[in-house]
N, C-alpha and C positions, 0 to 999 in steps of 0.2 A: 484342177491342179495346174500350177503355174509352170512356165518355162518348158512346155512340152516340145517346142521346136528345138531347143537346145538339146533336150534328151534324145530326140530322134537323130540329130546330127552326131552326137556321141556314139549312138548305136550303129550308125552307118559307117563310122570310122573304125570300129573295133577290130575289123579283120586285118587292118594294116597298122595297128597301134601296138605299143608295148603291152606286156601281159597285165600290168597293173591297171590299165585303162578299163578292162572288163570289170575289175573290182570297184573302181571309182564310179562307173556307171551304175552298178548295183546299189552303191551307197547313196547316189543321187536319187534313185527311185525310192529307196526306203525313206529318205528324208522328206518326201512330199507328204503333205497332210498335217505338218505341224508337230509340236513337241509332245513328248511322252512323260515329261518330268512332273506333271501336275498330280492331282489326286487320282487314284486308281478308279477306272470306270466301273469296276466290279469289286465286290468284297475281296479283301486280301486273303486268298485261299492258302497262301503259303505260310501265313502267320501261325506261330506256335501257341499252344494253349498250356497254361500251368496245370500240371497233373493234380487232380483231386484224389482222395483216398479211393483206391481200387482201380484207378485209370491205367496203371502200368500192367496189372494183371489182365484187364480187359483188352488192352492193346496187344499183348502177346497172344492171348487166346484168339483174337481175330486174325492175327498173322498165321498162326498155326492152322486155323480153319481154312484160310486161303491156300496154304501150302498143300493140304491134303486134297482140296477140291481140284487143284491143278495136277495132281498125281505125284506129289512129292511126300516123302515121310515127314510127318508134322513136326517132330522134335528131334530129327536127326542132327548130327553135328553140323554146325554152320561155321564158315570162316568169315570174319569181319570183312566187309567189302571196301573199307576205306583204302585209298591209295597209299603209296609208300611214304616214308618220312618226308615231312614238308621241308621246304627250304625258305630262307628269309625273304627272297625276292628283292634283296638289295645287296650292294657291294660295300664292304666295310674295310677300312684300313686297319693296320695293326693297332693304332691308337683309338680305334672306334669311330673315327671321322668318316662321314659318308663320301663315297666317290660318285654315287648315283642313287637317288631315292633316299628313303629314310634309313638311318643307321639303326640296327637292332643287334643285340648280342645273342649269338647262338652257342649251343654247346659245341665242344671240340674235344680232341684227344690230346692236345698240347696247348698250353697257355703260359704266358709270362706275366709275372706279378712282381713289380719292383726288381730286385736282384735275384729273384727266384724263377725257375722254370719248372712247371709241373707236367708230367707225362702220364697219360692213362694208357696202359698196355693191356692188350687182350691176351688170352691164354694161347699157348702154342705148344706143339709137341717137340720133344728133344730126343736125343739118342737114348737117354736113360729114363724117360718118363714124360711128364707134362709140366710146363711152367704155368703157374696159376696167373690169373689177371691181377693187376696191382696198380696202385697210384704211387708214382715215384716223385720225390722232391729233389731238385738239383740247384745248387748255388751257382750263380753266374758271376764270373770274375770280370775285371775291367776289359780284358781282351776278348770277352765272349766265351771263353772256355767254361766247361761245366764240371762241377764236382758233386758226386752223389752225397746227399744228406741223409736220406732214409726212404723207406717205402712202407706202404700199408697193403697187405695182401687182401684181395677181395674174394668173395664166394665163387668157387670154381664152377658152380652150377649156373652162373649168370654171365652174360656177354656184355661187357661195357659198351655203351652207346655214345657217351660223351660226359663232360662235366662243366660246371660253372664255378667261378670264384666270386664270392660275395663277402659282405661284412667288412668292407675296406681291406680285403686281402687276408681275412682271418678265418674264412669258411670256404670249403670246397665241397660242392654237391655233385656226387657221381650218380649217373643214371645208367642202370643195367637192365637188360631183358633176360628173362629165364631162357637158358639154352633149351631149344625144342627137344633135344634128345636126353636131357638130364632127368632121371627118375620118372620118366613118363612111359607108360605102356601103350603100344599101338592098339587100337580097337578096330573092329570090323566095320567097314562102311556099310550103312544100311542098304544102299542101293546095289551093292555088289559084294557078296561074301568073300570073293577072291582078293579084295583090296583092303588093306589096313591103312589107317591114317593116324596121325598124331593130333588129338583134339586141341584146337586153339584155345578153348575155354579154360584150360588148365595153366595157361601162361601167366606169369607174374612179373611185374615191374618192381625193381628195387631202387630206392633212393637212399644212398649212404652219405651221411654228412660227416665231414672231417674238420677238425681244428688244424689250421695251418699257420705258419709264421716263418719268418726268416731263420734259416739254419735250424729248422725243426722238422722232424719226420711227421707226416700226417698222422693224426690220432683220431680215431673214430669216436664220435660223441652221440650219434643217433642213427637209427635205421628205420625205414618205412617200406613195407611191402604192399603193393597195390595190385589187385586183380586186373588183368587186361594187358593190352599191347600198347606200347608207346607210339603215338602218331607224330607228335611234335612238342616242342617246349620253347620257353622264352623266359629270360631273366630281365626284370625291370626293377632297378634298385636292388632291394634285398628280397623281392617277392619272385618266387619261381612259379611259372604257370605251366601246367602239364595238360596235354590233350591225350586221352587214352580211349581205347575202344574195347568193348567187352561183350562176349557172347556167353550167356549163362549156360551151365550144364543142365539140360532138360531131358537127358536121355533116360532118366528114371520114369518119366511120363511118356509111355510108349503110345504114339499115335500113328498108326500105319497110313500109308497113302490110300486115298479113297474112303477113309472112315466116314461114317455118317455123322451128322451134327450131334445126335445124342451120344454117339460113341466118343466124340471129341470132348463133350461136356463131362462125360463120366471119367475119362482119362485124366482130365485136368481139374477135377473137383478140389484137389488138395494144393493146387498151385497158389503160392502166395508171394507177396512183394519181396520178402526176404530172400526167396530163391532167385530173384531176378537181378537184384542190385549188387554190384561189385563191393568187395570188402577190402579193408586195409588192416595191417598189423603194425604196431609201433614197438620196436625192440623185442619182437617175438611174443608180444602179448596177445590177448584174445582178439579175434576178428571183430571189427566194428564196421558199420555201413560207411562206404565212401561218400555217399550222398543220400539225402532223405527224399522220399517220394515227392514232397511238397516243393523240392528244389529241382524237379525234373519237368521237362516240357514234352508234349506229344503233338504229333501232326497226323491226323487220320488220313490225309490225302497221300501220304508217302506210300508208294507201291512196292518198295523193296520187300522181298520175302526173307531177308536176313533177320535173325533173332538177335538184336544188337542194341547196345547202349553206348553212346559216346559221351564221355565225361570231360569237363574242363575244371581243373582244380588249381586254386591259388594257395601257395604254401609260404609262410614267413620263415625264411632260413635263419633268422636271428632269434626266433622264438625258442625257448628251452623245450617246448612241447611240440615244435613244428606245427603251430596253429594253422588251420586251413579252412577254406570254404570251397564248395563244389556246386556245379550245375551239371545237369545231364540232359541229353536229347535222346528220346526213344524213336528209333527209326534207322533205316539203312543210310549210312554216311559214305558217300562215294569219294570225297576228297576234302581236305582241310587246308586252308591257307591261313598262316599267321602273319598279321601285319605288325606295325609297331606297337599298337595297343589294342588290337582287335583280333578275333579269330572268326573265320567264316567256315561254316560247314555246308557242304553241297549234298543234296539228296535228290534222287530221281522221282519224278511224278509217275513214271511208268515202270513196268518190269521188263527187263531185257530177256530175250529168248536165245538159246544156243548152248552148246555143250561146253564152251569155254569163252573167256572174255574176248579173245582175238577174233572169234567168228560169231560173236553175238549179233543178233538182229534186234534192233530197237523198233518199237512200234512207231507208226507214222505219227507226226505231230507230238513227238516227245517233248517234255518240258523238264527243266531242272530248277529246283528250289534252292535258294541260298539263305542261310540263317546267320545273322551277325550277333556275336557276343563281344562285349567290351571289357577290358581289364581296367578296374578302378580300385587301385590299391589292393586291399585284401579281398575285394569283392569281384565276382565275375557276373556281369549283368547281361541278360538277354535284351537286345535293342530292337532288332527289326528283321523282317524277312521279305524276300521278293522272289521272282521267278524269271527265267529266261527261256527262250525257245531252244530246243535241241538238247543234246546230252554231251557229256565230257569225253566221249570217244572210247576207243577199244584198247588203249595202251595204258595199263596200270602205272607204268613208270612215269607217264606224263601227266596224270590226273592232277597232282598238286600244282603243277606249273601252268595249268589252264586258268588259274585265278591270280589276280595281283591287285593289291591296294596301293593307291597313290593319291596323296592329298585328299584323303577321306572318301575317294571314289573307288569302287571296285570294278575292275575290268575283267570280263569273263569270256573265254573262248569256248564255244560249243560247236557241235557238228549236227547238221540237220538231216543227214542221210540215214536210212535204215541200216545200211551196211557201209563199210569203208575200209580203207587201207590201215594196216597196223604192222607192228613188228619190224623186222630188218629187211631191207630190199635185197635182191629184187623179187623174191618169190611171192611175198604177200601182196605187194603192190601190183603185181601182174595178175593175181587171182581176183582182186577186188577193184571195183570202180572207185574213183575218188569221191569223197563226200564233200559237199559244200560246207562252209563254216560260217559262223556268225560271231562277231565281237559286240558285246553289250556292255554299256557303262551303267552301273547302278549307283545310286546315292541314297543315303539315309535321309528321308524326308523330315524326320523329327516329329512325325505325327502318325498315328495309327500303326506304329511298328512296321512301317512300310519302306522297303528298299525299292525305290522307283527307278525305272529305266530312263536315262538321260538321252541315250542315242543307241542306234543299232547300225552295224556295218557288216552287211553280207560279204563274204569273201569266197570267190571261186577263182582259183589260180589257173588261168588259161595260157598255154604256151604252144609253141610249134609242135610239141610232142603230145598235145592233148591236155586235158584237165589234170592239174596236180593238186594233191591234198596236202594240207599243212601237217608237217611232222612235229614241229616244235615251234613255240612262240616265246621269244626272249623279251621280257619286259625290261625297259631301261628308262625309268622315270617317265618323261613325256613322250617317249618313243617305244615302239615295239618292232621286233624283227621276226618275220615269219619265214621259216625254212621248209622246203618241200622234202619228200623222201629222196628224190634224185639229186645227188650232190653236184650235178653239172648245171642245174637250173639256178637262176638268181635268187637272192634273198629279197623278200618284199618288205619295204620300210613303211611302217604305219606311223602317222603323226597323230598323237593322242593329246596334244597340248590343250585343245579345246574339247572338254568332255562332251559338249553338246554336238560336236561335229568332228568325230574322228575320220581321218581320211587315209588313203593309200598314197603316200607322197612319191614313191618311185621304187626303183630296183637297185640292188647292189650286186655286182658281179663278184660273188664270194664263193664260187664253186670249189669244193675241197677244203674250205677254211671255215665252215659254218656249223660244225657239230656242236660247238659251244661259242657263244658270243659274249664278250665282257666289255661293258661300257667303261671308258676312261675319260679323264678330264679333257677339256678343250675340244669336245666334239669328236674324239677318237674312239675307235672300236677295235678291240682285239678279237680276232677269229682264230679258233683252234679246230683243226680238222684232220682229215687224212685223205691221201690218194688211194683209191680202191679200184684201179683199172682191171685188176686180175682177180675175178672171183670174189670180190668183196673183201679181200684181205688187205689190211692197211699197209701201204708202202711208205711208212714213216709218219711222224707227227708233223703236220703242216701248220705253220704259223703265219699270220698276216696282220698288218695294221691298216685300218681304213679311216679315211677322213669322211665323216658323215655329218659335218656341220650343215651342209646343204643336202637335205634328205633326198632331193630329187636328182642329185648329181654326186652320189658317193663315189669315192675313188680309192684305189689301193695305193698305199704309200710305201709299204715294205713287206717283204716275205722272208721267211726262214724255214728250214726243215731240220728236224732232229731225228736221227736214227733211221733204221731201215724197216723192212717188212716185219709186221708183228708188234711194233712198238705201240704202247698203250699209255694212257694217263687216267687219273681218277676223275677227270672231267667226263669220261664216258660212263660213269656209274650213275645209279638212280639218283643219288644225291651228290652232285658235283662239289668238290672241295678244292679251294685254292686260297692262297694267302697273298694279300696286296699290301704294299707299303708305298705311301705317297710321299714324295720328297720334292724339293724345289726343282721344277722343270722336268721331272721324270716320275715314272711309276715302276716299281720293281714287283715282279710276280714270282711266286714259287708254288709248285704243286707236284705231288708224287707222280713219277713216271717210270716205266720200264722201257729202256731204250736199247734196241738191238742194233748191232753194227750192220751196215750194208755188206752183202757178200763181196769178197775180194777177187772172185774168179775161181779157176781150177786149182787143184792141189790140196794139200792138207789144210783143213780149216784151222783158224787160230784157236788157242785154248779158251779164250774168253769171247763169248758171243755178244756181250753187252753189259749194261749196268742198270741197277735200280737205285732210285733215290729221289732227290728233289731237283726237278728241272727248273732252272732260274732264267728269267727274262728281264730285260730292262727296256722300257719304251720312253722315248723323249716325247713329252707332251707339247713341245713347241714345234718340232720337225716331223714327228711320227717315226723317227728312226727306231729300228728294232734290233736288239743285240742279245745273244745268248751269253749268260755268265756260266762259270764253271759249275758243274753238277755237284750236289752234296751226295756222295755215293754211300749207300747203306750196304749193298752187297753186289758182288760181281756175278754175272750169269755165265756159267761155265758151258763149254761146248757139249760136255756130257750131261749129267744130271746135276742140277743145283739143289742140294738138300734144302727142304723147307721153302722153296720158291712159292708154293701154293698153300702153305700153312703158316710157318713163322713169318715169312716175308710176303704174305698176301697183301697185294697193293691196296686193296680196299680198306685195310686197317692202318694205312700210313697217313701221316699228316706232315705238312711243312709249316714253318714259322720263321719270320724274319724280325729281328730286333737290331736296330741301328744298322751296322754293315755286316752283321753276322746272320747266317741262315742255319736253321736247325731242321733235322729230319727225324721224326719219330718212326722207327722201323725195327721190326724183329726184336722187340723187347728192350731197345736202347734208343738213345737220342744222339744222333750224329751231328757234328758241328763243322762249319766251314766259314772262315772269316774272309772278307774282301772279295775280289773277283775270282 
């Protein structure tokens, strides 16, 4: 191995060097020995195989046998293991132009199309009953003001997730998930008769297609109901791609824990493919298979014990019959990442142990398999598979953000420790040791269905306070920013411009401003965070702009604060949402926020404690100056009780939109407007 002297010099300096040097040293060691991007040295164990007749039944029977051998009920209710709704992994302006990375269109709750604004409102309780979910059409005047044109009421048993506009502004496709409490009877959990659960297998996804036009109320023209849970979606042209996961109802095949092999065979003798495959209904018609067995793929090496299918479906929204094609993957899916034209499904090679995700113990030498599917018009093709060392961690909220595609390479963050930190500090990070992490770059080799590793970068964040574990990793094109759990520690800047040689370029002093990081033009970075000096309660929303053109010498250019203790934004949610508008020399941002006023001292408190609506910012992309614009207020927060604050005005259901110099806020069943500053 070359350059051993240099490596020893670096190791000797590490006690007095910045925290990132320990990471750089580890990366240097890993790089010795040459490239990993050639042909695999062993057969591609991660590669999926096309299912033949009977393979799905055989796969599920094998999983059920594994479950009972480990002491679990064989066909008890299972919850799909895939992480939460995926995010795009890119930043998109109002017009769809990318600020960083590849621009993709995602579903949203408010969209503008020409001189129309469409708002998708979720159901909420009122004093006299309950307002159903609905899709509303509003006409936009020259001054930005809105006039209601009409609305379409949606099924109250479903919760709207988002919608797309297609067909040149003539179609609106609304995605809704069945309310978990609508017409569903709790059942007794097999492991504990005192616990009742709502089975996930009975959930249904609804796709409602509406005809839309200028000055016209939405008119429904088609409806499709699909078995399963929505994981992610993407619209490319007029083709809608849906990723769903499904756990079939196998409770009628009773297989108790510890059952013998012959008892398992006897209990499952009538199990057939039709009982495993999710179905769909079009306009209330008869159920039909969502996917054929020949369009499914299996991987016998997948060690997940979940009884699960993940489907990827392409639907032509301009087709009178909603023509579609589907592929499916049989095996536990831990996370899904949607790129511009690909979807990656991650699955674990080993089975985790523990009563819950946060305290799970992973086997030593865990590996994660990654499977790539590509969107090609009306087709979804399986392309390649590969594997990386480690696992995606303990935090289900973060699983989708561990993967990111950039210029046809997939970057994957995994953890190599058996246990590690998770959840919210300080309790969990004090109870667990930090786990080392690994960043792997994978590339489709174009042969043997192989996603080959181009480089590996081990990451152990060493500071004066001891080892720190990565809490989140924000990918931003050729860069990534790793944040630890402790917000007083710096952010580590990763340079990923060379896929064959990713490096840790430096540190960024962004303590208190790094809960969410947004890349901006001209090498700027917006940080949104909170001060939490007292008991982890946020002392207001903290905003900062950083100059990161020189990754090794990032510097803070401007700071602002909004509100007092308890203030929150939607950037804290599982799926952060914000709206960006790029203009000459500046970027405007808007995102839902609940802003409490800072205490004024002793005496009678003011009647209004704060406001909820769209928090608006403006950043100069030439100087880095940061300014707050006036808030689009949707509701005042009263000192007493504000009716509907956690139902009608649930901040997770709100969205912000900017068009020209007008900002809109979808909130509480209405769209609020503010023009100018």
